[in-house]
N, C-alpha and C positions, 0 to 999 in steps of 0.2 A: 718440272724439275725442282728439287730442293737440295741444298747442301746444308748438312747439320753437323756441327762439331760437338762432341760429347766429351767433357773434361771434368776432372775431379776438382772440387771446390775446397778441399781440406788438405791433409797430409797423405793423400793416397788411401787405398783400401776402402773407397767409398761404395763399392759395389758397381763399378762401371761396367764390368763384364756382363752382369745379369741384364742391365738395361740395354747395352749394345745388342745382346742376343734377342731381347724383346723387340727392339726397334728394327732388327735386321730384315724382317719381311717387307718393310717399307723401303728398303734400300737395294739398289742394284749393285752397288759397291760398298764394301766396308774397308777403310784405309787406316792402317796403323802408321803414325807419322814420327814417332820418337821413342827413346828408351830402348831397353833390351829385355833380356829374360830375368831382370830383377823385378819385373812386374808380373803378378799372377792374377788371372781372371778366372773366377770360379762360376761355372754355369750349371744350373740344376734344371733338368727337363724331365718331368714325370718321375721325379725322385732319383734320376741317374745324374751323377756328378761328373762334369768335365772340367779339368783344370788346364788352362792354356797360359803360356808364357811369352810366346812370339807370334803364333798364328792368331789373326784377328778373331774377335768373338762373334763374328757373323758366320763362322764356318758351319754351324749346325743348321743354318737355313739353306736348303739345297739349291736355291735360285740365286744366291749371292756370291759374287766374286770378291775375294779378299786380297788386298794389296798390302805388302810390307814395303814402305817407302824408303827413300834414300836417307832419311833422318834417323832411321833405326840402326842400332848396332846388333848384328846377328851372330849368335853362337850356333854354328852349323850343327853341332852335335845335338843341341837341345831342339832346334827346329826340325831336324830329320827325325828325332825321336817322336816329336808330336805328330808329324806327318805319318809315321809308321802306325801309331796308335789310331789315328783317324781313319787310315785306310783299312786297318784290321777290323774296325767297328763298322765299316761300310759307309762312313760319313763322307769320305773323300775318294770318289771313284774317278774323277776327272782332274788331272793336275792343273788344268786351266782355271780351276776355282781358287788356286793360291798362286799369286805372282809375287816374286821377290825382286826388288830393285837390284840391278847389277851394281848400282852406285852405293848401296848400303855397305857400311864397314863391318869387318869381321872381328869377333872376339876370339882371341887365340889363347893358348895355354899360358903364355907368360902374363897375359893380362890378369887372369884369375890369381896367379901366383903373386903378382905384385900387389893386388888388392888385399889379399890375406896377409902378406908380409907387412904391409903398411899399417893395417888395423892392429896387428899384434904388437908392432913397435910403438904405436900411439897409446895403447893401453887405456888409461883413464881419459885420454883426449880423443878417443876413437869416435868417428862419425856414426858408426853403426851401419856400415854398408852390408849388402847381402853377400859380399865376397865373390860375386860372379864375374868380376873383371870389367864391369860396364864403364866405370870412371877411367881406368887406364886405356880402354879402347877409344873413348872419346878424346883422351889426351893425344893419342897417336893421330887421330883424325885431324884435330886442330893443328897439330905440329907438322902436318902434311907428310907423314911417314906411314900412314895406315895401309892395310891391305883390304881391298873391297871384294864383294861377292864375285864380280866379274873376273877378278884376278885369279880366282880358284879354277877357272876354266882354261887357263893358259899356263901350263906347268913350267916351261923354260924360264920366263921372267919371274914367275912365282918363286922358284928355287933361289934365285939370286936375291930377291927381296927378303925372304926369310933368313937367308944366311947373313945378310947385313944386319937385320934387326936382332937376331938371336944373340949376336956378340954383345951388343949394347945392353940388351935386357938381362943377360946373364951376369954382366959386370955389376949392374945394380942389384940383382937378386943375391949374388954370392958375396961380393965385396962389401956391400953396404948393409944388407939385411941378413947376411949369413944364412941364406935360404938355399935350397937345392936348385941346381941349374936345370934348364930346360934343354931337351935333346932336339936340336934344330932339324935334324934329318927326319926324326919321328914326326915332328910337326908338319914338315913338308909332305910326307907320305899320307898323313891323315887329311891334309888340306886337298891333295889331289883326289882322294877318294870322295871327300865332301863335294868337290866340284863335279865329279862324275854323277853323283846321286842328285845334286841340286839342279843340274843343267835343265831338266824338263820344267822347272819352276821359275828360272831366271828370265827377267824381261825388263823392258823399259817401262816401268810403272807410270811414269809421268805422261807418256803418250797414251796409255790405256785410260788414264784419268781424263785427259783432255778430250779424247774421243767420246767418252761417256757424257761429259758435260755438253759437248756439241750436239749430241743426240738427245739431250733433254732428260737424261737419266738422273735418278736420285742417289746421292752419295752421303754416306755416314763416316765421319772421321772419328776414330777411336783414340782417345788420350790414354796415357799410362801415368802412373803416379798421381800427383795432384798439384794444385796451384802453389802450395807453400813448400813444395819440394823443387820448384823451378830454380834453375841455377842463377837467374837474375832477380826474380821476384819472390823467392822463398826465404826461409829462415837460414840464410847462409851463415856458416859453412855446412849446416846440417841439412843438406839438400842432395838431390841427385845431380847427374852430370849433363842433363839436357834441359831444354826449354819445354815445360809441360803445359804452358798456357795456350789458349786458343790461337793466338797469333802465330805459334810455332807451326801450325798447319801449312802455312805458306811456304816455308823453307823445307820442312820435313816431308811434305808430300809432293810439293811442286804445283802450287795453285796460287793465283793472284788473290789479293784481299777482297777485290770486288766480286769474287765468285762465292764468298761465304754468305749464306742467307740467315742462318740462325745458330745460336750457341746455347747448348744445354749444360748447365752446371749441375754436378751430381754431388750430393752431400748425404751423410748419415743423419739420422734424427738426433744423434749425439756426436761426439768427436773422438777419434782415435789417432794414435801416432805410434810408429815403430822406430826404434833406434834412439839416438841422442837428440838433444835440443830442447829449447823451452816449450812449455805447453801450459798456458795460463789456466785453463779450466780442468787440468788433470785432477782426477780423484784418486789419490794415493791412499785409499782406505777400503773398507768393506764394500762401500757403494761402488767404487771403481771395479773391484773384484767381481761384484754381482753383475755389472754391465758386461764385463769380459766373459763371464760364464753364460749369461743369457744370449749374448750376441755371437758366441763362439769366435771370439776375437783372437785368432791365431793366424799368422801370415800364410798365404797360399804358396809363397815361394820358399820361405825359410822355416815355417812352423813356429816362429818366435811369438810369444804373447804380446799383444798390442796394449799400449797404455790407453786408458779410457777416461773420458771426462764428459762434462755437460756440453751441450751445443754452444758454439761461440758465434754470435751474430756479428761481432766486430770483424772476425776473420771472413765471414761470408760476404759482408759488404765490400771488403777489400777485393775478394775474389771476383765479385760481380763487376767491380770497376775495371780490374785488370783484364778480364776476359770478355767483357761486354755481353754478359748473359742476357738472353731473351727469355729464358725460362729456367726453372729449377726442377730437379727431381730429388725427392727425399726417400732415402732407403732406410730399411730396418725400423720403421715406425712400430712394428709389432714387438720389437725387443723391449720397448718401454712399458708394455702392458704389465700390470701388476704393481707398478710403482705408485705409491700414494702421492708423490710429488715429483714433478720434473722441472728442471731449471734451464734458463737461457741466459748467457752472459750478454749484456747489452752495452757495456762500456768497460773501460779499464781505469784504474787509478795507478798512476806512475809517478813516484816521488811526490805523492800528495795531490797531484793534479788529475782531474777527471778528463778522459778523452774517449770519444766514440770512434776514433780512427786508429787503424792498425799502425803500430810504431815502425819507424824506419830501421832502427838498429837492434841488434841482438840483445845488447845490454838493457835497453828499455823494455824489450819483451820479457826478458828474464825477471825484471822487477815489477812487471804488470800484475796487478791484483784485480781479478774480475769483479764487476758489479753484476749481481744476478737479480732476475725477477723469477718468482716461483709460479708454477701453474699446477692446477689440480690434475692428478693422474687418472688413469682408468684401469679397470681390471679385465675388461673383455678381451677374448682372443680375436685378433684382427685377421687371421689368415684366410678366412672364408669371405671377407668383405671385398666387393668389387666395385662399389659405388661410393663416392665421397660422402654422399648424404647418409649412408648406412654406418659410417664410423660413429663411435661414441662421441657425444658432444665435447668432452674435454680434448679428445684427439683432434677433432675438427678445429677447435679453438687454438690448439697448439700449432697446427699447420698454418692457420690464418695469421697467427702472431709472427711466425717466421717470415711469411710474405710481407707483412707490415715492416718488420725490422730491416729486411734486406732490400725491399723495394722491387722484387722480381716475382712474377707469378709462379706458383708451383703447379706444374702440369702432370707430373707422374709421382705416384706414391707407392713404394714397395712395402708389402705387408707380409712377406715371407721370402725364402730363398728360391722357390720354384719360379720358373718363367711366368706362369699364369697368376702368381700371387702378386698382382700389380693392379693398381687403380689408375686409370687414365682419365684425367679431367679435360684434357685437350691433346690432340695429336701433335707432338713436337715437330713433325714434318710439315704440318699445315702452315702455309704462309699467311 
């Protein structure tokens, strides 16, 4: 038995879905433990693309059970849509392969409306959310007024709960934001239908997880977003509304910390970010545009163009410390092919002082000027390479330098979007 946590080491969009899909054959369970449908995982198998937002990325492996834990906020419309597509493609024949925690909170119509209304009101101060209602859903959860998946299965108390909540939500939407009100009765009718359709998938996922661990099965925990979007450890307030770091597995899935064996940090070979907030290594020039074009850097959830920049080793060291990485995976090394020079930020200068540590405050990060070291690029196409030794020497040197700067071994290297375009230097599940 091995439990492996796979989490993003940057601002999300690191390619976690591809690697979770690649790792899934070694796992009996794949468990999503936080976030909502503001995260998009793109999987490519034999050229066929699958985009998931709620269903864990282990779903394409026919022998893997996929759990959506209590730490996730679930938009039933999105989840049911994904399940319909997977069934139509013949991927999901057995509903037992997807289990949704009855304790997971539900994203409702007013959550998305409030999300959009707040972003519009903020204008130049907007966070840059996806507008999917994830933040407002977590607000209701923490305020102890949320509706959970299990509530959808019991119409009588559900009607009362929605009636109470819609009055408050419409007051905020209409009187403060001058937004269109939500029809509470329509929300209730949709919610009852969601409950009917979701019933075959709803379960106590914590008990399933505990049984699997007792039986010595291997479990892969799938993170969403990334370390620096974490509500506590990220670049607040330009963050998401959940804990994205490895430790969040304990609360979001229902597992004790002594049960975690290994933690895989996932990074791109460069850095990207979506939405607002500081980005020390951002390339706001033709080079950044070239990285965006070569890497097809557009959000899987929103289609928004991602901001692009050089790899930031200061960030990765912080991520390694916060998450306790036992290994790293580097995605999109192939995107750097053809560049004469590649750079890595090894330190910052903040107010004239040099620091190799990630700053605590947003103001310091906004003033941070990266110190770079340059590395020779390579021109070879890497997509056919399957052994580290067969990479061009400059690419091997680049990978080795990342290991040196972060202090964590790199076990997986992605050289293309397809599942098989992966170099494994060591099995991350191996103890």
